[in-house]
C-alpha positions in Angstrom: 16.9 39.6 24.1 15.9 37.3 26.9 14.9 33.6 26.6 11.8 34.4 28.8 10.6 37.0 26.3 10.8 34.5 23.4 8.8 32.0 25.5 6.2 34.7 26.1 6.1 35.6 22.5 5.6 32.0 21.3 2.9 31.4 23.9 1.0 34.5 22.9 0.9 33.4 19.3 0.0 29.8 20.1 -2.8 30.6 22.5 -4.2 33.4 20.2 -3.8 36.4 22.5 -2.4 38.0 25.6 -5.3 37.0 27.9 -5.0 33.3 27.1 -1.2 33.4 27.3 -1.4 35.2 30.6 -3.5 32.3 32.0 -1.2 29.7 30.5 1.9 31.3 31.9 0.4 32.4 35.2 1.5 36.0 34.7 -0.4 39.3 34.2 -1.4 40.6 30.8 0.5 43.8 31.8 3.7 41.9 32.3 3.3 40.2 28.9 2.6 43.4 27.1 5.6 45.1 28.8 7.9 42.3 27.8 6.7 42.1 24.2 7.1 45.9 23.8 10.6 45.6 25.3 11.5 42.8 22.8 10.1 44.9 19.9 12.1 47.9 21.0 15.3 46.0 21.2 14.8 44.3 17.8 13.6 47.6 16.2 10.5 46.0 14.6 6.8 45.4 15.2 6.1 41.7 16.0 2.4 41.7 16.5 -0.5 43.8 15.4 -3.3 44.2 18.0 -6.9 45.0 16.8 -9.4 44.8 19.7 -9.2 41.2 20.9 -7.6 39.8 17.8 -3.9 39.5 17.2 -1.9 39.0 14.0 1.8 38.6 13.3 3.8 41.0 11.2 6.2 39.6 8.6 9.0 40.1 11.2 6.9 38.3 13.8 6.4 35.4 11.5 10.1 35.1 10.9 10.9 35.4 14.6 8.3 32.7 15.5 10.1 30.1 13.2 13.4 30.9 14.9 11.8 30.9 18.4 10.2 27.5 17.9 13.5 26.0 16.9 15.3 27.6 19.9 12.6 26.4 22.3 12.8 22.9 20.9 16.6 22.8 21.2 16.5 24.1 24.8 13.8 21.5 25.8 15.9 18.7 24.2 19.1 19.9 26.0 17.3 20.1 29.3 16.0 16.5 28.9 19.4 15.2 28.0 21.0 16.8 31.0 18.2 15.6 33.2 19.0 12.0 32.2 22.6 12.5 33.4 21.4 14.1 36.6 19.1 11.2 37.4 21.7 8.5 36.5 19.9 7.0 33.6 16.4 7.2 34.9 15.2 9.0 31.9 11.7 10.1 30.6 10.3 9.1 27.3 7.1 10.4 25.7 5.9 8.0 23.1 3.3 8.7 20.5 1.2 6.1 18.8 -1.2 6.3 15.9 -4.9 6.2 16.9 -6.4 2.7 16.8 -3.1 0.7 17.4 -4.2 -0.1 21.0 -6.2 -3.1 19.9 -3.3 -4.8 18.1 0.4 -4.4 18.9 0.6 -1.4 21.3 -0.2 -2.9 24.7 2.1 -6.0 24.3 4.8 -3.8 22.8 4.8 -1.2 25.6 4.6 -3.9 28.3 7.6 -5.8 26.7 9.6 -2.5 26.6 8.8 -1.7 30.2 9.8 -5.2 31.4 13.2 -4.6 29.6 13.6 -1.0 31.0 11.6 -0.7 34.2 13.5 2.3 35.4 12.3 4.5 32.5 9.4 6.9 32.9 7.4 6.2 29.8 4.3 8.2 28.8 1.9 7.5 26.0 0.2 9.9 23.6 -2.3 8.5 21.1 -3.1 10.8 18.2 -3.4 10.8 14.4 -0.2 10.7 12.4 -0.4 14.4 11.3 -0.9 15.5 14.9 2.0 13.3 16.1 4.3 15.0 13.5 3.4 18.4 14.9 4.1 17.1 18.5 7.5 15.7 17.3 8.4 19.1 15.8 7.7 20.9 19.1 9.5 18.0 21.0 6.4 17.4 23.1 6.7 13.8 21.9 10.1 12.3 21.7 9.4 9.4 19.4 6.2 8.3 17.6 4.9 5.1 15.9 3.0 6.4 12.9 1.9 5.5 9.4 3.9 6.5 6.3 3.9 5.4 2.7 5.7 2.2 2.0 9.3 2.2 0.6 9.3 3.4 -3.0 5.7 4.8 -2.8 5.1 8.5 -3.4 5.9 10.4 -0.2 2.6 12.0 0.8 4.0 12.9 4.2 7.2 14.8 4.4 8.2 17.1 7.2 11.6 18.8 7.3 13.6 17.8 10.4 11.6 14.6 11.1 13.5 11.4 10.7 11.7 8.1 10.1 12.6 4.4 10.2 10.1 1.9 8.6 9.7 -1.3 10.7 7.0 -3.2 8.8 4.8 -2.8 5.7 1.2 -3.9 5.2 -1.1 -4.2 2.1 -4.4 -2.4 1.9 -7.3 -4.6 1.2 -11.1 -4.2 0.7 -13.5 -5.5 3.3 -17.2 -6.0 2.8 -20.1 -7.6 4.7 -20.4 -11.4 3.8 -23.9 -10.5 2.5 -22.6 -7.8 0.1 -23.0 -8.6 -3.6 -19.1 -8.3 -4.0 -18.4 -10.7 -1.1 -18.1 -13.8 -3.4 -15.3 -12.1 -5.5 -11.6 -12.5 -4.7 -10.7 -9.0 -6.0 -12.3 -5.7 -7.1 -11.2 -2.7 -9.2 -11.2 0.9 -8.2 -13.8 1.4 -10.9 -16.0 -1.1 -9.1 -15.6 0.9 -5.9 -16.0 4.4 -7.4 -19.8 4.6 -6.9 -19.9 2.6 -3.7 -20.2 4.2 -0.2 -16.7 3.8 1.3 -15.4 3.6 4.8 -11.9 5.1 5.1 -9.6 6.7 7.6 -9.6 10.5 7.8 -7.4 12.5 5.4 -4.9 13.0 8.3 -3.8 9.3 8.0 -1.6 7.8 5.3 -3.9 4.9 4.2 -6.5 7.5 3.2 -4.0 9.6 1.4 -2.7 6.5 -0.5 -6.3 5.5 -1.5 -7.2 9.0 -2.6 -4.1 9.2 -4.6 -4.9 5.9 -6.3 -8.4 7.1 -7.2 -7.1 10.4 -8.6 -4.5 8.5 -10.8 -7.5 6.7 -12.4 -9.5 9.8 -12.8 -12.0 8.8 -10.2 -13.5 10.4 -7.1 -14.1 8.1 -4.1 -17.5 8.4 -2.4 -16.5 8.5 1.3 -19.5 8.1 3.6 -17.7 7.2 6.8 -14.3 8.2 8.3 -12.9 5.9 11.0 -9.3 6.0 12.2 -9.9 3.2 14.6 -9.6 0.0 12.5 -12.1 -1.9 14.7 -14.7 0.8 14.0 -14.0 0.7 10.3 -14.2 -3.1 10.1 -17.3 -3.1 12.3 -19.1 -0.7 10.0 -18.1 -2.8 7.0 -19.3 -6.0 8.7 -22.7 -4.3 9.3 -23.0 -3.6 5.6 -23.2 0.2 5.7 -20.3 0.6 3.3 -17.1 -0.9 1.9 -14.0 -0.5 3.9 -10.3 -0.3 2.9 -7.8 -1.2 5.6 -4.6 -3.1 6.4 -4.6 -6.8 5.5 -3.5 -8.0 8.9 -6.2 -6.4 11.0 -8.7 -7.4 8.3 -7.8 -11.1 8.8 -8.4 -10.7 12.5 -12.0 -9.9 11.5 -12.1 -12.7 8.9 -15.2 -14.3 10.4 -17.2 -11.0 10.1 -16.0 -9.6 6.8 -15.1 -10.8 3.3 -11.6 -9.7 2.2 -10.9 -8.7 -1.4 -7.7 -7.6 -3.1 -7.5 -4.4 -5.2 -7.2 -5.6 -8.7 -4.2 -4.3 -10.7 -2.8 -2.3 -7.7 -0.5 -3.0 -4.8 -1.3 -0.3 -2.3 0.9 -0.4 0.8 1.7 1.6 3.9 4.3 1.2 6.6 4.4 1.6 10.4 7.5 3.8 11.1 9.3 5.2 14.0 9.7 8.9 13.8 11.6 11.5 15.8 12.9 15.0 15.4 16.5 15.6 14.6 16.4 18.4 17.1 14.9 16.2 19.9 16.9 14.8 22.9 19.5 12.3 22.0 19.3 10.3 25.2 20.0 6.7 26.1 16.3 6.2 26.7 15.7 7.2 23.0 18.4 5.0 21.7 17.1 2.0 23.8 13.6 2.6 22.5 14.5 2.9 18.9 16.6 -0.3 19.0 13.9 -2.3 20.9 11.0 -1.0 18.8 12.9 -1.8 15.5 13.4 -5.4 16.5 10.0 -6.0 18.3 7.8 -4.3 15.8 9.7 -5.7 12.9 9.2 -9.2 14.2 5.5 -8.6 14.9 5.0 -7.2 11.4 6.7 -10.0 9.6 5.2 -12.7 11.8 1.8 -14.4 11.9 -1.2 -13.1 13.9 0.5 -14.0 17.1 2.8 -11.4 18.8 6.6 -12.0 19.3 7.5 -14.6 21.9 8.6 -12.0 24.5 5.2 -10.3 24.3 3.4 -13.5 25.0 5.3 -14.2 28.2 
């Protein structure tokens, strides 16, 4: 069994067929077919079932894919660790960030890190938290800043092999247009919100999962009219009066002149920004430096006022 054959097999599955895999790998379909047949012959099992242009995995193929993904991730991590030694510490780091963070802490944070470590090749990928988790599993992203439930809250996101470190926690608050009938109140109940048009993140993000869970616990169904993962879009829609938004308290205060902010009565809904990485990912000096710096910088930012940490303002 050759490593190349496993790469071919995984690519065929991920791309949905031999033709797409051949294009992605820059080899002929005949070569792929020959290699997969050789792999099946050596293992003594059928791995894929072909029916016209469609392809499906057998039970044996499904089991092999799990093993193959782990092996490919381990090889990728090992290659990157060795590359760091070969380049005398000039490592590469692919950082993932949750969608919408670019208007708050992300630019200052990355700039501060690069000033501290100018020799590192840092690349940024901005996605939803659920997509970042999948990229961490495949080691296409080394470390991600994503949203998770606060400490002690029900864990609505749990992926085996992914390690997390919470760096700060925020409260969820309600935001409405100053002209909304609820704008003069200081708090509102979920029952008050149950029949209102809501503006929430998509179900791929932790704040939405937390809100949905809170509604279900009360036997209520939220009426979600708009989904916006970018908090500026969410707050902008609320400010225009098209619905009621639920978002983090800090970003809500930054829009304080455009929206009224209400607490959720009787509940303390919280989420955390966390650093996440795969236990099978590369254990490089670049990773260690990033985790230490991010823990300190983001922790200070999250605990502080609306201004960024002192280093970020320089």
